[in-house]
Structures are given as structure tokens and as C-alpha cells.
BADOVO-61541 format. One record per residue (C-alpha): residue in three letters; x, y, z. Coordinates in steps of 0.2 Angstrom, whole numbers, padded with zeros to 4 digits, always signed. Each point is the difference from the previous one (the first is absolute). Example, Ala and Ser with C-alpha at 12.3 -4.5 7.8 and 13.67 -1.06 7.14 Angstrom:
% BADOVO-61541
Ala+0062-0022+0039Ser+0006+0017-0003
% end
This chain:
% BADOVO-61541
Unk+0046-0229+0691Unk-0008-0007+0015Unk-0012+0010+0010Unk-0002+0014-0012Unk-0017-0004-0007Unk-0006+0000-0017Unk+0007+0014-0011Unk-0010+0009-0013Unk+0007-0002-0018Unk+0004+0016-0009Unk-0011+0002-0015Unk+0015+0004-0012Unk+0007-0017+0005Unk-0016-0008-0006Unk+0000+0010-0016Unk+0018-0005-0004Unk-0003-0019+0005Unk-0015-0001-0012Unk+0010+0008-0014Unk+0016-0011+0003Unk-0010-0016+0002Unk-0011+0002-0015Unk+0014+0007-0010Unk+0012-0015+0004Unk-0014-0013-0003Unk-0004+0008-0017Unk+0019+0002-0005Unk+0004-0018+0005Unk-0015-0008-0010Unk+0002+0011-0015Unk+0019-0002-0001Unk-0001-0019+0001Unk-0013+0000-0013Unk+0011+0010-0012Unk+0015-0010+0004Unk-0009-0016-0003Unk-0007+0005-0017Unk+0016+0009-0004Unk-0007+0012-0013Unk+0013+0004-0014Unk+0013-0010+0010Unk+0005+0014+0011Unk-0001-0009+0016Unk+0008-0017-0004Unk+0013-0004-0013Unk+0014-0013-0002Unk+0010+0009+0014Unk-0015-0002+0012Unk-0011+0013+0009Unk+0004+0018-0004Unk-0002+0006+0018Unk+0001+0019-0005Unk-0016-0002-0010Unk-0008-0010+0014Unk+0003+0014+0012Unk-0005+0014-0012Unk-0016-0009-0003Unk-0004-0003+0019Unk+0004+0018+0004Unk-0011+0006-0015Unk-0015-0010+0008Unk+0004+0004+0018Unk+0003+0019+0000Unk-0016+0005-0009Unk-0011-0013+0009Unk+0007+0005+0017Unk-0003+0018-0003Unk-0018-0002-0006Unk-0005-0012+0014Unk+0008+0011+0013Unk-0009+0015-0007Unk-0017-0010+0000Unk+0004-0006+0017Unk+0003+0018+0006Unk-0016+0006-0008Unk-0010-0014+0008Unk+0007+0004+0018Unk-0003+0019-0003Unk-0018-0004-0005Unk-0002-0012+0015Unk+0007+0013+0012Unk-0012+0014-0007Unk-0015-0011+0003Unk+0003-0001+0019
% end
């Protein structure tokens, strides 16, 4: 948008971005490590990768991590706004 100047980012967007970014990073790393080590043979078998288990594992890491990081980010922004 040319000529509109710099727009201020809304705090809730930053909170969600923090949660999604950290949640995604943790989910990808931990799911890859679980898939690679294949505990109990649940991720890989003779038929290949069990993608349902991979998705369940990724979501089980993503959802709580994103929620916790978003809550901490909201708390950080709240404390920062109260100091001004």
C-alpha cells in the first residue's frame, strides 16, 4: 500500500504469531525426532510411514505449546503496557 505510511501491528496479532511460530517449530522438531527414533514401531512399519500417528504427534506438540507461548506473550505485553 503505497503512501499509507507505517501501520501499527495489533498486539493480538503478535501474540498469535509468537504462539504459532514457536508451536510450529517445537512440533516439527519433536515430531521428526519421534518419527526418526520410531518408539514401539508406531511411526514406521513395513507399509511405510503412518501419517495419522505423525499428525497426532505434531498436533499434540503444537496445540499446548502454541497456547502456553501465546499466554506468556500476552502476559509479557500486558506487563510491558502497564510499565508505561
